[in-house]
TORTI-643192 format. One record per residue (C-alpha): z, x, y. Coordinates in steps of 0.1 Angstrom, whole numbers, plus 5000, padded with zeros to 4 digits. Layout:
// residues N
<rec <Z; X; Y>>;
...
This chain:
// residues 719
<rec <5000; 5000; 5000>>;
<rec <4989; 5016; 5032>>;
<rec <5013; 5013; 5061>>;
<rec <4997; 5034; 5088>>;
<rec <5000; 5019; 5123>>;
<rec <4973; 5040; 5140>>;
<rec <4938; 5051; 5129>>;
<rec <4949; 5087; 5131>>;
<rec <4978; 5080; 5107>>;
<rec <4955; 5062; 5084>>;
<rec <4930; 5090; 5084>>;
<rec <4958; 5114; 5075>>;
<rec <4968; 5093; 5046>>;
<rec <4932; 5092; 5034>>;
<rec <4931; 5130; 5036>>;
<rec <4962; 5131; 5014>>;
<rec <4942; 5111; 4988>>;
<rec <4912; 5134; 4992>>;
<rec <4935; 5163; 4984>>;
<rec <4947; 5147; 4952>>;
<rec <4926; 5165; 4926>>;
<rec <4936; 5142; 4897>>;
<rec <4928; 5111; 4917>>;
<rec <4894; 5124; 4926>>;
<rec <4885; 5134; 4890>>;
<rec <4898; 5101; 4876>>;
<rec <4879; 5080; 4902>>;
<rec <4847; 5100; 4896>>;
<rec <4849; 5096; 4858>>;
<rec <4856; 5059; 4861>>;
<rec <4828; 5052; 4886>>;
<rec <4802; 5069; 4865>>;
<rec <4813; 5053; 4833>>;
<rec <4816; 5019; 4849>>;
<rec <4780; 5019; 4862>>;
<rec <4766; 5025; 4828>>;
<rec <4789; 5000; 4811>>;
<rec <4781; 4973; 4836>>;
<rec <4743; 4977; 4831>>;
<rec <4748; 4975; 4793>>;
<rec <4770; 4945; 4795>>;
<rec <4745; 4925; 4816>>;
<rec <4715; 4935; 4794>>;
<rec <4695; 4905; 4784>>;
<rec <4712; 4883; 4811>>;
<rec <4695; 4870; 4842>>;
<rec <4722; 4884; 4864>>;
<rec <4709; 4871; 4898>>;
<rec <4704; 4836; 4884>>;
<rec <4740; 4836; 4870>>;
<rec <4754; 4849; 4903>>;
<rec <4735; 4821; 4922>>;
<rec <4749; 4795; 4898>>;
<rec <4785; 4808; 4902>>;
<rec <4782; 4809; 4940>>;
<rec <4768; 4774; 4942>>;
<rec <4795; 4760; 4919>>;
<rec <4823; 4778; 4938>>;
<rec <4809; 4766; 4971>>;
<rec <4809; 4730; 4958>>;
<rec <4845; 4733; 4948>>;
<rec <4855; 4750; 4981>>;
<rec <4842; 4720; 5000>>;
<rec <4866; 4697; 4981>>;
<rec <4898; 4716; 4975>>;
<rec <4922; 4689; 4987>>;
<rec <4906; 4663; 4965>>;
<rec <4904; 4686; 4936>>;
<rec <4941; 4695; 4940>>;
<rec <4951; 4658; 4939>>;
<rec <4930; 4651; 4909>>;
<rec <4944; 4681; 4891>>;
<rec <4979; 4672; 4900>>;
<rec <4976; 4637; 4885>>;
<rec <4961; 4650; 4853>>;
<rec <4986; 4678; 4849>>;
<rec <5016; 4656; 4857>>;
<rec <5006; 4631; 4830>>;
<rec <5008; 4660; 4806>>;
<rec <5043; 4669; 4816>>;
<rec <5036; 4696; 4842>>;
<rec <5054; 4698; 4876>>;
<rec <5028; 4706; 4903>>;
<rec <5036; 4721; 4937>>;
<rec <5016; 4730; 4968>>;
<rec <5030; 4758; 4989>>;
<rec <5017; 4761; 5024>>;
<rec <5028; 4798; 5028>>;
<rec <5037; 4828; 5007>>;
<rec <5074; 4824; 5016>>;
<rec <5073; 4787; 5006>>;
<rec <5058; 4796; 4972>>;
<rec <5085; 4822; 4966>>;
<rec <5112; 4797; 4976>>;
<rec <5098; 4771; 4952>>;
<rec <5098; 4796; 4923>>;
<rec <5133; 4808; 4931>>;
<rec <5146; 4772; 4932>>;
<rec <5130; 4765; 4898>>;
<rec <5149; 4796; 4884>>;
<rec <5181; 4784; 4900>>;
<rec <5177; 4748; 4888>>;
<rec <5171; 4760; 4852>>;
<rec <5198; 4787; 4851>>;
<rec <5173; 4815; 4847>>;
<rec <5185; 4851; 4850>>;
<rec <5158; 4871; 4834>>;
<rec <5121; 4868; 4841>>;
<rec <5090; 4883; 4825>>;
<rec <5057; 4883; 4844>>;
<rec <5021; 4888; 4835>>;
<rec <4997; 4904; 4860>>;
<rec <4991; 4882; 4890>>;
<rec <4975; 4894; 4923>>;
<rec <4987; 4861; 4939>>;
<rec <5023; 4871; 4931>>;
<rec <5016; 4905; 4947>>;
<rec <5002; 4887; 4977>>;
<rec <5035; 4868; 4982>>;
<rec <5057; 4898; 4973>>;
<rec <5073; 4875; 4947>>;
<rec <5092; 4902; 4929>>;
<rec <5110; 4912; 4961>>;
<rec <5122; 4877; 4966>>;
<rec <5133; 4871; 4930>>;
<rec <5152; 4904; 4930>>;
<rec <5169; 4895; 4963>>;
<rec <5183; 4865; 4945>>;
<rec <5198; 4887; 4918>>;
<rec <5171; 4879; 4892>>;
<rec <5159; 4906; 4867>>;
<rec <5121; 4908; 4868>>;
<rec <5100; 4927; 4844>>;
<rec <5062; 4932; 4846>>;
<rec <5047; 4931; 4812>>;
<rec <5011; 4942; 4818>>;
<rec <5012; 4979; 4810>>;
<rec <4997; 4991; 4843>>;
<rec <5018; 4967; 4863>>;
<rec <5050; 4977; 4845>>;
<rec <5042; 5014; 4852>>;
<rec <5037; 5008; 4889>>;
<rec <5068; 4986; 4890>>;
<rec <5089; 5014; 4876>>;
<rec <5074; 5037; 4902>>;
<rec <5080; 5012; 4930>>;
<rec <5043; 5011; 4940>>;
<rec <5017; 4985; 4945>>;
<rec <4986; 4982; 4924>>;
<rec <4957; 5006; 4931>>;
<rec <4932; 4983; 4914>>;
<rec <4932; 4945; 4908>>;
<rec <4922; 4949; 4871>>;
<rec <4936; 4984; 4864>>;
<rec <4966; 4987; 4886>>;
<rec <4977; 5022; 4875>>;
<rec <4942; 5038; 4874>>;
<rec <4954; 5065; 4899>>;
<rec <4980; 5079; 4874>>;
<rec <4975; 5105; 4847>>;
<rec <4990; 5102; 4812>>;
<rec <5012; 5131; 4821>>;
<rec <5027; 5113; 4850>>;
<rec <5033; 5082; 4828>>;
<rec <5049; 5104; 4801>>;
<rec <5073; 5118; 4827>>;
<rec <5080; 5083; 4840>>;
<rec <5087; 5070; 4805>>;
<rec <5110; 5100; 4798>>;
<rec <5131; 5090; 4828>>;
<rec <5132; 5053; 4818>>;
<rec <5140; 5059; 4781>>;
<rec <5161; 5090; 4786>>;
<rec <5141; 5106; 4758>>;
<rec <5114; 5131; 4760>>;
<rec <5080; 5114; 4756>>;
<rec <5047; 5127; 4744>>;
<rec <5017; 5124; 4767>>;
<rec <4995; 5110; 4739>>;
<rec <4982; 5076; 4751>>;
<rec <4987; 5057; 4719>>;
<rec <5023; 5069; 4717>>;
<rec <5029; 5059; 4753>>;
<rec <5016; 5024; 4746>>;
<rec <5040; 5022; 4716>>;
<rec <5069; 5032; 4739>>;
<rec <5059; 5004; 4764>>;
<rec <5056; 4979; 4736>>;
<rec <5090; 4988; 4722>>;
<rec <5107; 4986; 4756>>;
<rec <5091; 4953; 4766>>;
<rec <5096; 4934; 4733>>;
<rec <5133; 4929; 4740>>;
<rec <5124; 4916; 4775>>;
<rec <5103; 4888; 4761>>;
<rec <5130; 4877; 4738>>;
<rec <5157; 4877; 4764>>;
<rec <5137; 4861; 4792>>;
<rec <5146; 4826; 4805>>;
<rec <5114; 4823; 4826>>;
<rec <5078; 4835; 4823>>;
<rec <5056; 4838; 4854>>;
<rec <5018; 4840; 4851>>;
<rec <4989; 4837; 4873>>;
<rec <4958; 4817; 4865>>;
<rec <4921; 4826; 4866>>;
<rec <4912; 4789; 4865>>;
<rec <4928; 4755; 4872>>;
<rec <4904; 4731; 4854>>;
<rec <4905; 4697; 4871>>;
<rec <4889; 4676; 4844>>;
<rec <4916; 4686; 4819>>;
<rec <4946; 4696; 4841>>;
<rec <4946; 4730; 4822>>;
<rec <4949; 4765; 4834>>;
<rec <4929; 4794; 4820>>;
<rec <4940; 4830; 4817>>;
<rec <4917; 4860; 4810>>;
<rec <4935; 4891; 4798>>;
<rec <4931; 4922; 4776>>;
<rec <4966; 4929; 4764>>;
<rec <4980; 4896; 4751>>;
<rec <5011; 4899; 4772>>;
<rec <5002; 4868; 4791>>;
<rec <5004; 4847; 4759>>;
<rec <5039; 4860; 4752>>;
<rec <5050; 4854; 4788>>;
<rec <5037; 4818; 4788>>;
<rec <5050; 4808; 4753>>;
<rec <5083; 4826; 4746>>;
<rec <5106; 4817; 4776>>;
<rec <5118; 4782; 4780>>;
<rec <5104; 4779; 4815>>;
<rec <5069; 4788; 4825>>;
<rec <5057; 4790; 4861>>;
<rec <5020; 4796; 4869>>;
<rec <5013; 4808; 4905>>;
<rec <4977; 4806; 4917>>;
<rec <4957; 4801; 4949>>;
<rec <4941; 4767; 4955>>;
<rec <4908; 4785; 4954>>;
<rec <4912; 4787; 4916>>;
<rec <4906; 4749; 4913>>;
<rec <4874; 4743; 4894>>;
<rec <4860; 4709; 4886>>;
<rec <4850; 4714; 4849>>;
<rec <4855; 4736; 4819>>;
<rec <4818; 4745; 4821>>;
<rec <4823; 4759; 4856>>;
<rec <4851; 4782; 4842>>;
<rec <4831; 4792; 4812>>;
<rec <4802; 4802; 4834>>;
<rec <4825; 4825; 4854>>;
<rec <4839; 4840; 4821>>;
<rec <4803; 4849; 4812>>;
<rec <4803; 4872; 4842>>;
<rec <4839; 4881; 4849>>;
<rec <4847; 4906; 4821>>;
<rec <4812; 4921; 4823>>;
<rec <4817; 4928; 4860>>;
<rec <4854; 4938; 4857>>;
<rec <4854; 4962; 4827>>;
<rec <4819; 4962; 4812>>;
<rec <4830; 4940; 4783>>;
<rec <4811; 4910; 4770>>;
<rec <4844; 4891; 4767>>;
<rec <4880; 4901; 4771>>;
<rec <4904; 4902; 4743>>;
<rec <4922; 4870; 4752>>;
<rec <4910; 4839; 4769>>;
<rec <4939; 4814; 4769>>;
<rec <4939; 4777; 4779>>;
<rec <4972; 4759; 4785>>;
<rec <4973; 4722; 4789>>;
<rec <5006; 4704; 4795>>;
<rec <5041; 4712; 4785>>;
<rec <5043; 4726; 4750>>;
<rec <5070; 4720; 4724>>;
<rec <5101; 4742; 4731>>;
<rec <5133; 4737; 4711>>;
<rec <5155; 4749; 4739>>;
<rec <5137; 4730; 4767>>;
<rec <5145; 4695; 4781>>;
<rec <5136; 4669; 4755>>;
<rec <5122; 4696; 4733>>;
<rec <5095; 4705; 4758>>;
<rec <5089; 4736; 4779>>;
<rec <5098; 4734; 4816>>;
<rec <5063; 4740; 4830>>;
<rec <5054; 4743; 4867>>;
<rec <5022; 4752; 4885>>;
<rec <5026; 4764; 4921>>;
<rec <4994; 4763; 4941>>;
<rec <4993; 4786; 4971>>;
<rec <4975; 4778; 5003>>;
<rec <4985; 4807; 5026>>;
<rec <4954; 4801; 5048>>;
<rec <4929; 4792; 5021>>;
<rec <4924; 4756; 5031>>;
<rec <4917; 4767; 5067>>;
<rec <4894; 4794; 5054>>;
<rec <4875; 4767; 5034>>;
<rec <4865; 4751; 5067>>;
<rec <4851; 4783; 5082>>;
<rec <4813; 4784; 5078>>;
<rec <4812; 4822; 5075>>;
<rec <4844; 4832; 5058>>;
<rec <4847; 4803; 5033>>;
<rec <4826; 4824; 5009>>;
<rec <4855; 4847; 5005>>;
<rec <4871; 4820; 4983>>;
<rec <4844; 4825; 4957>>;
<rec <4861; 4857; 4946>>;
<rec <4869; 4858; 4909>>;
<rec <4891; 4889; 4912>>;
<rec <4870; 4911; 4890>>;
<rec <4876; 4943; 4911>>;
<rec <4839; 4953; 4909>>;
<rec <4836; 4957; 4947>>;
<rec <4861; 4986; 4943>>;
<rec <4845; 5000; 4912>>;
<rec <4812; 5006; 4930>>;
<rec <4826; 5015; 4964>>;
<rec <4820; 5052; 4974>>;
<rec <4850; 5052; 4997>>;
<rec <4873; 5037; 4971>>;
<rec <4860; 5063; 4947>>;
<rec <4873; 5090; 4971>>;
<rec <4906; 5076; 4982>>;
<rec <4917; 5050; 4957>>;
<rec <4933; 5016; 4962>>;
<rec <4964; 5026; 4980>>;
<rec <4943; 5038; 5009>>;
<rec <4914; 5013; 5004>>;
<rec <4936; 4983; 5006>>;
<rec <4970; 4969; 5015>>;
<rec <4978; 4947; 4986>>;
<rec <4944; 4935; 4976>>;
<rec <4920; 4964; 4974>>;
<rec <4884; 4973; 4977>>;
<rec <4859; 4954; 4999>>;
<rec <4874; 4920; 4992>>;
<rec <4908; 4935; 5000>>;
<rec <4897; 4946; 5034>>;
<rec <4889; 4909; 5041>>;
<rec <4919; 4893; 5024>>;
<rec <4943; 4917; 5041>>;
<rec <4933; 4902; 5075>>;
<rec <4936; 4866; 5064>>;
<rec <4967; 4869; 5042>>;
<rec <4987; 4897; 5058>>;
<rec <4975; 4899; 5094>>;
<rec <4954; 4921; 5116>>;
<rec <4980; 4948; 5120>>;
<rec <4976; 4956; 5083>>;
<rec <4938; 4952; 5084>>;
<rec <4927; 4968; 5116>>;
<rec <4924; 5003; 5102>>;
<rec <4912; 4993; 5067>>;
<rec <4882; 4973; 5080>>;
<rec <4869; 5004; 5097>>;
<rec <4868; 5024; 5065>>;
<rec <4837; 5006; 5052>>;
<rec <4805; 5027; 5051>>;
<rec <4783; 4996; 5049>>;
<rec <4763; 5008; 5019>>;
<rec <4761; 4974; 5004>>;
<rec <4771; 4984; 4968>>;
<rec <4799; 4958; 4968>>;
<rec <4776; 4930; 4977>>;
<rec <4751; 4940; 4950>>;
<rec <4779; 4940; 4924>>;
<rec <4796; 4908; 4934>>;
<rec <4792; 4881; 4908>>;
<rec <4802; 4855; 4933>>;
<rec <4774; 4865; 4957>>;
<rec <4798; 4873; 4986>>;
<rec <4782; 4891; 5015>>;
<rec <4811; 4915; 5017>>;
<rec <4797; 4942; 5041>>;
<rec <4787; 4916; 5067>>;
<rec <4820; 4898; 5066>>;
<rec <4839; 4931; 5069>>;
<rec <4820; 4938; 5101>>;
<rec <4827; 4903; 5114>>;
<rec <4865; 4908; 5107>>;
<rec <4863; 4942; 5125>>;
<rec <4847; 4925; 5155>>;
<rec <4872; 4896; 5154>>;
<rec <4901; 4921; 5154>>;
<rec <4887; 4939; 5184>>;
<rec <4883; 4906; 5202>>;
<rec <4920; 4898; 5195>>;
<rec <4934; 4933; 5200>>;
<rec <4911; 4947; 5226>>;
<rec <4880; 4968; 5222>>;
<rec <4882; 5006; 5221>>;
<rec <4868; 5023; 5252>>;
<rec <4842; 5044; 5233>>;
<rec <4827; 5012; 5216>>;
<rec <4828; 4993; 5249>>;
<rec <4809; 5021; 5267>>;
<rec <4784; 5023; 5238>>;
<rec <4778; 4986; 5240>>;
<rec <4772; 4987; 5277>>;
<rec <4748; 5016; 5274>>;
<rec <4728; 5004; 5244>>;
<rec <4724; 4968; 5257>>;
<rec <4707; 4983; 5288>>;
<rec <4675; 4997; 5273>>;
<rec <4664; 5016; 5304>>;
<rec <4698; 5032; 5309>>;
<rec <4700; 5041; 5272>>;
<rec <4666; 5057; 5271>>;
<rec <4671; 5075; 5304>>;
<rec <4703; 5091; 5290>>;
<rec <4685; 5101; 5258>>;
<rec <4656; 5117; 5277>>;
<rec <4679; 5136; 5301>>;
<rec <4701; 5148; 5271>>;
<rec <4675; 5175; 5264>>;
<rec <4685; 5192; 5296>>;
<rec <4723; 5188; 5290>>;
<rec <4721; 5202; 5255>>;
<rec <4706; 5235; 5265>>;
<rec <4740; 5254; 5266>>;
<rec <4748; 5243; 5230>>;
<rec <4712; 5244; 5215>>;
<rec <4700; 5269; 5190>>;
<rec <4663; 5272; 5200>>;
<rec <4652; 5288; 5167>>;
<rec <4665; 5260; 5144>>;
<rec <4666; 5228; 5165>>;
<rec <4703; 5223; 5157>>;
<rec <4734; 5221; 5179>>;
<rec <4752; 5253; 5170>>;
<rec <4783; 5250; 5192>>;
<rec <4797; 5214; 5190>>;
<rec <4812; 5199; 5221>>;
<rec <4850; 5197; 5221>>;
<rec <4849; 5159; 5215>>;
<rec <4836; 5166; 5180>>;
<rec <4860; 5194; 5170>>;
<rec <4860; 5210; 5136>>;
<rec <4859; 5177; 5117>>;
<rec <4822; 5176; 5122>>;
<rec <4814; 5212; 5111>>;
<rec <4804; 5201; 5076>>;
<rec <4768; 5196; 5088>>;
<rec <4746; 5208; 5116>>;
<rec <4736; 5182; 5141>>;
<rec <4701; 5180; 5156>>;
<rec <4691; 5182; 5192>>;
<rec <4672; 5156; 5211>>;
<rec <4634; 5162; 5209>>;
<rec <4616; 5177; 5239>>;
<rec <4593; 5147; 5239>>;
<rec <4600; 5112; 5227>>;
<rec <4576; 5095; 5203>>;
<rec <4570; 5068; 5229>>;
<rec <4558; 5094; 5253>>;
<rec <4534; 5109; 5227>>;
<rec <4521; 5076; 5215>>;
<rec <4492; 5071; 5241>>;
<rec <4478; 5105; 5229>>;
<rec <4481; 5100; 5191>>;
<rec <4473; 5063; 5188>>;
<rec <4444; 5060; 5164>>;
<rec <4413; 5039; 5173>>;
<rec <4405; 5014; 5146>>;
<rec <4373; 4994; 5144>>;
<rec <4374; 4961; 5124>>;
<rec <4410; 4965; 5114>>;
<rec <4423; 4949; 5082>>;
<rec <4459; 4948; 5095>>;
<rec <4475; 4947; 5129>>;
<rec <4509; 4961; 5129>>;
<rec <4537; 4969; 5153>>;
<rec <4556; 5002; 5148>>;
<rec <4594; 5000; 5152>>;
<rec <4610; 5035; 5156>>;
<rec <4646; 5028; 5163>>;
<rec <4663; 5053; 5186>>;
<rec <4666; 5083; 5162>>;
<rec <4629; 5086; 5153>>;
<rec <4619; 5079; 5189>>;
<rec <4641; 5105; 5205>>;
<rec <4653; 5129; 5178>>;
<rec <4628; 5129; 5150>>;
<rec <4594; 5118; 5165>>;
<rec <4577; 5140; 5140>>;
<rec <4586; 5115; 5113>>;
<rec <4569; 5087; 5132>>;
<rec <4538; 5109; 5138>>;
<rec <4537; 5116; 5100>>;
<rec <4538; 5080; 5092>>;
<rec <4509; 5073; 5116>>;
<rec <4489; 5100; 5099>>;
<rec <4495; 5086; 5064>>;
<rec <4484; 5051; 5075>>;
<rec <4454; 5063; 5095>>;
<rec <4421; 5057; 5078>>;
<rec <4433; 5025; 5060>>;
<rec <4421; 5000; 5085>>;
<rec <4455; 4997; 5102>>;
<rec <4455; 4989; 5139>>;
<rec <4489; 5001; 5152>>;
<rec <4508; 4992; 5184>>;
<rec <4540; 5007; 5197>>;
<rec <4556; 4981; 5220>>;
<rec <4574; 5000; 5247>>;
<rec <4601; 4974; 5253>>;
<rec <4617; 4981; 5219>>;
<rec <4651; 4999; 5217>>;
<rec <4677; 5008; 5191>>;
<rec <4680; 4982; 5164>>;
<rec <4717; 4976; 5173>>;
<rec <4732; 4985; 5139>>;
<rec <4755; 5011; 5154>>;
<rec <4770; 4984; 5176>>;
<rec <4777; 4962; 5146>>;
<rec <4794; 4991; 5129>>;
<rec <4816; 4996; 5160>>;
<rec <4825; 4959; 5161>>;
<rec <4805; 4952; 5193>>;
<rec <4789; 4919; 5182>>;
<rec <4780; 4907; 5218>>;
<rec <4760; 4938; 5228>>;
<rec <4745; 4939; 5193>>;
<rec <4731; 4904; 5199>>;
<rec <4718; 4914; 5233>>;
<rec <4699; 4943; 5217>>;
<rec <4685; 4920; 5190>>;
<rec <4672; 4896; 5217>>;
<rec <4656; 4925; 5235>>;
<rec <4637; 4937; 5205>>;
<rec <4625; 4902; 5194>>;
<rec <4612; 4896; 5229>>;
<rec <4596; 4931; 5230>>;
<rec <4577; 4927; 5197>>;
<rec <4560; 4893; 5196>>;
<rec <4557; 4886; 5158>>;
<rec <4528; 4862; 5164>>;
<rec <4506; 4891; 5174>>;
<rec <4511; 4912; 5142>>;
<rec <4507; 4910; 5105>>;
<rec <4536; 4934; 5099>>;
<rec <4564; 4951; 5118>>;
<rec <4567; 4985; 5102>>;
<rec <4597; 5008; 5104>>;
<rec <4603; 5042; 5088>>;
<rec <4641; 5037; 5090>>;
<rec <4656; 5018; 5060>>;
<rec <4687; 5009; 5080>>;
<rec <4666; 4995; 5108>>;
<rec <4645; 4975; 5084>>;
<rec <4674; 4959; 5066>>;
<rec <4692; 4951; 5099>>;
<rec <4660; 4936; 5115>>;
<rec <4652; 4916; 5085>>;
<rec <4686; 4902; 5075>>;
<rec <4708; 4902; 5106>>;
<rec <4685; 4893; 5135>>;
<rec <4678; 4857; 5123>>;
<rec <4716; 4851; 5119>>;
<rec <4725; 4867; 5152>>;
<rec <4699; 4846; 5171>>;
<rec <4703; 4813; 5151>>;
<rec <4723; 4797; 5179>>;
<rec <4694; 4800; 5205>>;
<rec <4668; 4772; 5201>>;
<rec <4642; 4793; 5218>>;
<rec <4647; 4825; 5199>>;
<rec <4658; 4813; 5164>>;
<rec <4622; 4805; 5153>>;
<rec <4608; 4837; 5167>>;
<rec <4636; 4858; 5151>>;
<rec <4629; 4842; 5117>>;
<rec <4591; 4850; 5119>>;
<rec <4600; 4885; 5132>>;
<rec <4622; 4891; 5102>>;
<rec <4596; 4878; 5077>>;
<rec <4571; 4904; 5090>>;
<rec <4595; 4934; 5089>>;
<rec <4586; 4958; 5061>>;
<rec <4596; 4994; 5053>>;
<rec <4571; 5022; 5054>>;
<rec <4570; 5030; 5017>>;
<rec <4565; 4993; 5007>>;
<rec <4537; 4989; 5033>>;
<rec <4519; 5021; 5022>>;
<rec <4522; 5016; 4985>>;
<rec <4523; 4978; 4980>>;
<rec <4501; 4966; 5009>>;
<rec <4477; 4995; 5016>>;
<rec <4475; 5005; 4979>>;
<rec <4477; 5043; 4986>>;
<rec <4472; 5062; 4954>>;
<rec <4464; 5097; 4941>>;
<rec <4429; 5096; 4955>>;
<rec <4444; 5098; 4990>>;
<rec <4460; 5131; 4983>>;
<rec <4450; 5167; 4975>>;
<rec <4445; 5174; 4938>>;
<rec <4467; 5205; 4936>>;
<rec <4503; 5198; 4928>>;
<rec <4533; 5204; 4950>>;
<rec <4553; 5236; 4948>>;
<rec <4586; 5232; 4929>>;
<rec <4606; 5200; 4921>>;
<rec <4611; 5173; 4946>>;
<rec <4643; 5151; 4945>>;
<rec <4647; 5117; 4961>>;
<rec <4676; 5101; 4978>>;
<rec <4675; 5063; 4978>>;
<rec <4689; 5050; 5011>>;
<rec <4715; 5023; 5008>>;
<rec <4697; 4999; 5031>>;
<rec <4665; 5004; 5012>>;
<rec <4675; 5001; 4976>>;
<rec <4702; 4974; 4982>>;
<rec <4695; 4960; 5016>>;
<rec <4658; 4955; 5009>>;
<rec <4657; 4958; 4971>>;
<rec <4630; 4985; 4973>>;
<rec <4633; 5010; 4945>>;
<rec <4599; 5018; 4930>>;
<rec <4575; 5022; 4960>>;
<rec <4589; 5055; 4973>>;
<rec <4591; 5070; 4938>>;
<rec <4556; 5060; 4929>>;
<rec <4544; 5075; 4962>>;
<rec <4560; 5108; 4953>>;
<rec <4542; 5107; 4919>>;
<rec <4508; 5096; 4933>>;
<rec <4509; 5123; 4960>>;
<rec <4512; 5151; 4934>>;
<rec <4548; 5160; 4943>>;
<rec <4568; 5170; 4912>>;
<rec <4594; 5143; 4914>>;
<rec <4626; 5153; 4896>>;
<rec <4652; 5125; 4892>>;
<rec <4688; 5135; 4901>>;
<rec <4721; 5119; 4892>>;
<rec <4732; 5089; 4913>>;
<rec <4702; 5088; 4935>>;
<rec <4712; 5054; 4949>>;
<rec <4748; 5064; 4958>>;
<rec <4755; 5067; 4995>>;
<rec <4750; 5101; 5012>>;
<rec <4780; 5096; 5034>>;
<rec <4762; 5090; 5068>>;
<rec <4768; 5054; 5076>>;
<rec <4760; 5059; 5112>>;
<rec <4792; 5058; 5133>>;
<rec <4812; 5059; 5100>>;
<rec <4805; 5096; 5097>>;
<rec <4819; 5102; 5131>>;
<rec <4850; 5081; 5125>>;
<rec <4858; 5093; 5090>>;
<rec <4842; 5128; 5088>>;
<rec <4864; 5139; 5059>>;
<rec <4851; 5111; 5036>>;
<rec <4815; 5116; 5049>>;
<rec <4818; 5153; 5040>>;
<rec <4828; 5146; 5004>>;
<rec <4801; 5121; 4999>>;
<rec <4775; 5145; 5013>>;
<rec <4786; 5173; 4990>>;
<rec <4785; 5150; 4959>>;
<rec <4749; 5141; 4968>>;
<rec <4738; 5177; 4975>>;
<rec <4755; 5190; 4943>>;
<rec <4736; 5164; 4923>>;
<rec <4703; 5174; 4939>>;
<rec <4711; 5211; 4932>>;
<rec <4717; 5203; 4896>>;
<rec <4683; 5187; 4893>>;
<rec <4666; 5221; 4902>>;
<rec <4648; 5206; 4932>>;
<rec <4637; 5227; 4961>>;
<rec <4629; 5197; 4983>>;
<rec <4647; 5164; 4990>>;
<rec <4630; 5134; 5005>>;
<rec <4643; 5101; 5017>>;
<rec <4632; 5070; 5037>>;
<rec <4659; 5070; 5064>>;
<rec <4663; 5093; 5095>>;
<rec <4700; 5089; 5094>>;
<rec <4701; 5102; 5058>>;
<rec <4678; 5131; 5068>>;
<rec <4702; 5140; 5096>>;
<rec <4732; 5140; 5071>>;
<rec <4714; 5157; 5043>>;
<rec <4694; 5183; 5063>>;
<rec <4725; 5191; 5084>>;
<rec <4746; 5195; 5053>>;
<rec <4722; 5217; 5034>>;
<rec <4718; 5239; 5065>>;
<rec <4756; 5246; 5066>>;
<rec <4758; 5251; 5029>>;
<rec <4727; 5274; 5029>>;
<rec <4713; 5257; 4999>>;
<rec <4678; 5266; 5007>>;
<rec <4669; 5229; 5002>>;
<rec <4641; 5215; 5023>>;
<rec <4650; 5179; 5035>>;
<rec <4622; 5157; 5049>>;
<rec <4614; 5120; 5055>>;
<rec <4590; 5107; 5028>>;
<rec <4564; 5102; 5055>>;
<rec <4564; 5139; 5063>>;
<rec <4560; 5149; 5026>>;
<rec <4531; 5124; 5021>>;
<rec <4514; 5135; 5054>>;
<rec <4514; 5171; 5042>>;
<rec <4497; 5161; 5010>>;
<rec <4471; 5138; 5025>>;
<rec <4435; 5149; 5022>>;
């Protein structure tokens, strides 16, 4: 559980996690294995169709939670269950403590429940003098260590077997072996007595099925069955978002949940509990059975048109499993109580902005969590919305306010960029094109990569001279450069023009365009980001062009997916923004899929040495483009050499790399190490931001690796 009050404190805590060698190795090993296991688990299943079905069913339930609760309550009470609705976490804890008091309970066993973690139930029970024992192995371990879970499914993933052996030695007062099977036997032996002695069992619930009044539990250890059957009192605590109309709805989720959580086709135990079961020591020979539904802001969230989709979450933990930041720092730094991408959101709504304000900034916006979410939640977008909302409530940081003011004024922004070439002279290394002496504002944190200087001449200033003349064009396209390729890497745009030249493409470069605005979204400046979107849509009239082409994957994804949403509230711009977005296409897709460029467009002799490829996050996940750039490498005669984890983030993330340089550095080194292992002498990618990160990193490391935009590599090979 992170408790930093300032961003500096939080970054220091993240650095402590980065310095934990075991944590890093464990997270790496798990992340690599998980990716393979997940792919195998979903083999033969139409994953996207299943996700769409789950999302639609969850949305339908979310729209009727009060009605579903009442229907479930009636069904369950007819079966002998006491049903409660708690407005707040404190109220839920009070209800459960009162149930314990009314039934003379002194000893409690619990199965894993993130909802109980959310309410801090154990603290409340222990304050009343009750003995509480977690029975999930991982939860028991972290309870003994007085920690919170570091993963929703695997709460003790951050610990080694040696640490657990030392812990069990302290608990049992006997020296314990570090062999995992022996440690499990120790836990089983210690916990068995707790089950027998317990007066009350507390569980969570993965589902509350309205048509039957039953709850469903999905577990791997079997402890939940002991918790819910042996004690004379059973209390199930779950959020109202777990209400699902039918058993079919629940079974559909079960088809995806274990596959996404642990790479299993099905978990070891799926348990359904309907009504109060027979119990010799209970009243009238029946178990005392209570279900406590927790609101804690969920019913209000269900009315929010944007954030209601958070309630689709099935608590599989996959958003953490694929998150490159979680992989570096673990759940105690990538969460408060709930962890991973969903935790960044739930922390704000369940535990307040003070707990969330640092966490929501530690998102690199790579989109891996969205791609892996079986409930179809747009996690990265919502995280940025929460960040913006917190800034609106708490006050905007001065740097982001200034950035917003500058970038929303195109002429001022471009003037500053053009004049920067004069101001950079004292810190510019003329022989390399890098800034060799970083200004004090950057400090040593940014020395893991060399940063480029602003180009002597912007692309927009060269355009009148290089614009091709095309007779009888097959396509009319607008070029969108974004700010980096316009003012820092104009050679990338010129290479793209050269590749497309000769294919009947009439190109225009509308001068009213500016930065796409994604950096403003990353900084939480939603107002200026919208202003920039409006400027660009007005600058490039989509009705005049067949396509709007950009060589920046991040720009392409932002233009295509975010602009229509940003401008949807403006009747005059909404339609234009929608058409604009439909015509946006990335460079590789246009060249390969539309123009049909093939090996006949390139020189016959092959390239020198192996060429590796880095798949930008916003290309492979944001746009779903994976084959076009790789096929272009092959068609051009470059010796494409696949490397490990090509689609894992390089660590740039725009402003993320400035705010969290220690994490950016580690992701960069992972990427470059993988490329080095492939034997490649050249690395190409489709994003200027990735080029900046990778080229700057390899320059500092002296890897001898050539890093280029794919357009540059193709232009060099063109006949």
